[in-house]
C-alpha positions in Angstrom: 0.3 16.7 -33.2 -1.2 14.5 -30.5 -3.8 15.6 -28.1 -2.8 13.8 -24.9 -5.7 15.6 -23.0 -8.2 14.0 -25.2 -6.4 10.8 -24.7 -6.6 11.1 -21.0 -10.2 12.0 -21.0 -11.4 8.9 -23.5 -9.2 6.3 -21.9 -9.4 7.1 -18.1 -12.6 9.0 -17.9 -10.2 12.2 -17.2 -8.9 10.4 -14.1 -5.2 9.9 -15.7 -2.5 12.4 -15.9 -0.5 13.7 -19.0 2.9 12.4 -19.0 6.0 14.6 -20.1 8.7 12.4 -18.9 9.5 8.7 -17.7 8.4 9.8 -14.2 5.2 11.4 -13.3 4.9 14.9 -11.8 4.3 13.6 -8.2 7.3 11.7 -8.1 10.1 13.0 -5.9 12.8 12.7 -8.6 10.8 14.4 -11.3 12.6 16.9 -13.3 10.3 19.8 -12.9 11.3 23.0 -14.6 14.1 20.9 -16.6 11.3 18.8 -18.2 10.5 20.2 -21.7 6.6 20.1 -22.3 5.3 19.7 -25.8 1.7 21.1 -25.8 -0.8 20.2 -28.2 -0.3 22.4 -31.2 -1.1 21.2 -34.6 -0.4 24.6 -36.2 3.0 24.6 -34.9 3.5 20.9 -35.6 2.3 21.6 -39.5 4.7 24.5 -39.7 7.6 22.1 -38.6 6.6 19.5 -40.9 6.7 21.8 -43.9 9.8 23.3 -43.0 11.6 19.8 -43.0 10.1 19.3 -46.5 6.7 17.4 -45.9 4.3 19.2 -48.0 0.8 18.4 -49.0 1.7 18.9 -52.8 -1.6 17.8 -54.3 -4.0 19.0 -51.5 -5.4 15.5 -50.6 -4.9 15.8 -46.8 -1.7 13.6 -46.7 1.9 15.3 -47.0 4.5 14.3 -49.6 8.1 14.5 -49.3 9.5 17.6 -51.1 13.4 18.1 -50.6 13.5 16.0 -47.7 17.0 14.5 -47.3 17.3 10.9 -48.0 13.7 10.6 -48.9 12.5 10.1 -52.5 10.2 13.3 -53.6 6.6 12.5 -53.7 6.9 9.9 -51.0 3.8 9.8 -48.9 3.9 10.3 -45.1 2.4 7.1 -43.9 3.0 5.5 -40.6 1.9 1.9 -39.4 1.0 2.0 -35.8 1.1 -1.3 -33.8 -1.6 -1.7 -31.1 -2.8 -4.5 -28.6 -6.3 -5.7 -30.0 -8.0 -6.7 -26.7 -7.5 -3.7 -24.9 -10.4 -1.2 -25.1 -8.6 1.6 -23.6 -5.4 1.1 -26.1 -8.3 0.9 -29.0 -9.3 4.5 -27.9 -6.0 5.8 -27.7 -4.8 4.3 -31.1 -7.9 5.8 -32.9 -7.2 9.4 -31.4 -3.6 9.2 -32.5 -4.7 8.3 -35.8 -7.1 11.1 -36.1 -4.6 13.6 -34.7 -1.9 12.7 -37.2 -4.4 12.8 -40.0 -5.2 16.3 -39.0 -1.5 17.2 -39.4 -1.2 15.6 -42.8 0.0 12.0 -41.7 -1.7 9.0 -42.7 -1.8 6.2 -40.1 -2.8 2.6 -40.5 -3.5 0.6 -37.4 -2.6 -3.0 -37.0 -4.3 -4.8 -34.4 -2.2 -7.7 -32.7 -2.6 -9.9 -29.7 -0.5 -8.8 -26.8 1.5 -11.8 -26.9 2.3 -11.4 -30.5 2.8 -7.7 -30.1 5.2 -8.0 -27.2 6.9 -11.4 -28.3 10.8 -11.3 -27.9 12.9 -10.4 -30.9 14.2 -11.0 -33.5 10.6 -12.4 -34.5 8.5 -10.1 -32.3 7.4 -6.8 -34.1 8.4 -4.6 -31.0 11.4 -6.1 -29.6 12.4 -7.4 -32.9 12.6 -3.5 -33.9 10.2 -4.1 -36.9 7.7 -1.2 -36.5 7.2 2.4 -37.4 5.2 3.3 -34.1 3.9 0.9 -31.5 1.5 1.6 -28.6 3.1 0.2 -25.3 2.7 0.4 -21.5 5.3 0.3 -18.8 5.2 -0.1 -15.1 6.6 2.4 -13.1 9.1 1.0 -10.3 11.1 2.8 -7.7 14.0 3.2 -9.8 12.0 4.8 -12.3 12.1 4.0 -16.2 15.2 5.7 -17.5 16.8 2.2 -17.8 14.2 1.7 -21.0 16.2 4.0 -22.9 19.8 3.0 -22.4 22.1 2.0 -25.3 22.8 -1.1 -23.3 19.3 -2.1 -23.7 18.8 -1.8 -27.5 17.8 -5.4 -28.7 20.0 -6.5 -31.7 22.3 -9.0 -33.2 22.7 -11.8 -30.8 21.2 -10.1 -28.0 17.5 -9.7 -28.2 16.6 -9.4 -24.4 16.9 -5.5 -24.4 14.0 -3.3 -23.7 15.0 -0.1 -25.7 12.7 -1.3 -28.5 13.0 2.2 -30.4 17.0 1.8 -30.6 17.6 5.2 -29.1 21.4 5.9 -28.4 22.7 9.0 -26.6 25.9 9.2 -24.7 24.7 12.0 -22.6 21.5 10.2 -21.7 23.5 7.0 -20.8 25.8 8.8 -18.5 23.0 10.6 -16.7 20.6 7.5 -16.5 23.5 5.1 -15.3 24.6 7.8 -12.7 21.3 8.2 -11.4 20.6 4.4 -11.0 24.0 4.1 -9.3 23.6 6.9 -6.8 22.4 6.3 -3.4 18.7 6.6 -2.7 17.7 10.0 -1.5 21.1 11.5 -2.4 21.7 14.8 -4.3 23.4 12.9 -6.9 20.4 10.7 -7.5 18.1 13.9 -7.8 20.5 15.7 -10.1 21.3 12.8 -12.6 17.6 11.8 -12.6 16.8 15.4 -13.6 19.6 15.6 -16.3 18.1 12.3 -17.9 14.7 13.7 -18.1 15.8 17.0 -19.5 17.7 15.1 -22.2 14.8 12.4 -22.8 12.1 15.4 -22.8 14.0 17.3 -25.6 15.1 14.4 -27.9 11.8 12.3 -27.2 12.9 8.7 -28.1 9.3 7.8 -27.4 6.4 10.0 -26.9 5.0 9.4 -23.2 1.1 9.8 -23.3 -0.4 9.6 -19.9 -0.1 7.9 -16.5 -2.7 5.5 -15.5 -4.9 6.3 -12.4 -4.1 4.1 -9.4 -7.4 2.7 -7.6 -8.0 1.1 -4.4 -10.8 0.4 -2.0 -10.7 0.7 1.9 -13.5 0.4 4.2 -14.9 3.5 5.9 -13.3 2.8 9.3 -9.7 2.5 8.0 -7.8 5.8 9.0 -4.6 7.0 7.2 -5.0 5.2 3.9 -3.3 6.9 1.1 -2.4 6.0 -2.3 1.2 7.0 -3.9 1.7 6.3 -7.5 5.6 5.9 -6.8 5.1 3.1 -4.3 5.1 -0.5 -5.4 2.6 -1.3 -2.6 -0.8 0.0 -1.7 0.3 -0.5 1.9 3.4 1.6 1.5 2.6 3.8 4.4 1.3 0.7 6.7 2.7 2.3 9.8 0.2 5.3 9.6 -2.9 3.1 9.2 -5.4 2.7 12.0 
């Protein structure tokens, strides 16, 4: 239901890239043809919703449960989306998501929160206290990638609220692939193989919906030669030996 190209155009003036995985397409460990790509297709989305029992019974534009297992018949399909209030780009993203989901018959209410409140630690924080339907979040890519964000060991709950797996996703297969990828020697065949497997599982099961990658921007004087940005490097000077 979500038009990620429209989000890229609105939030980054078209400079960002649609995300299909927890690694960008230009990353050397990107899963390539093993990554499932979910294109914007509201007609197919509506068909899936109706197949699972979410029907717009009263034709008011919002779907209701009709035979959905574990859900009382007539329950309205509505979602609360938490988003940071002071971020103009996030405001654009949240509004597009709201409109897109409305087109699919899903009512979305946006609750704007200060980032410090939104990302406060659990159990009191709404995100890391796992008290939300949907939440708009950003993550910084590091050299190890982002597969660790969805490990079962990172689910915040009980007496340990330090985990970053706010959605509570648990998968033995994903855990095994991600942990093996993180433990493998950099540049090894095992590192690539297990990263690709983790991305294949992630992109099929979608514990979160990756939206887009921010563009990376830097300035250099005209006489500087060999300066080149790489979104997977921690520093803009990652190729310092090539500069002149």
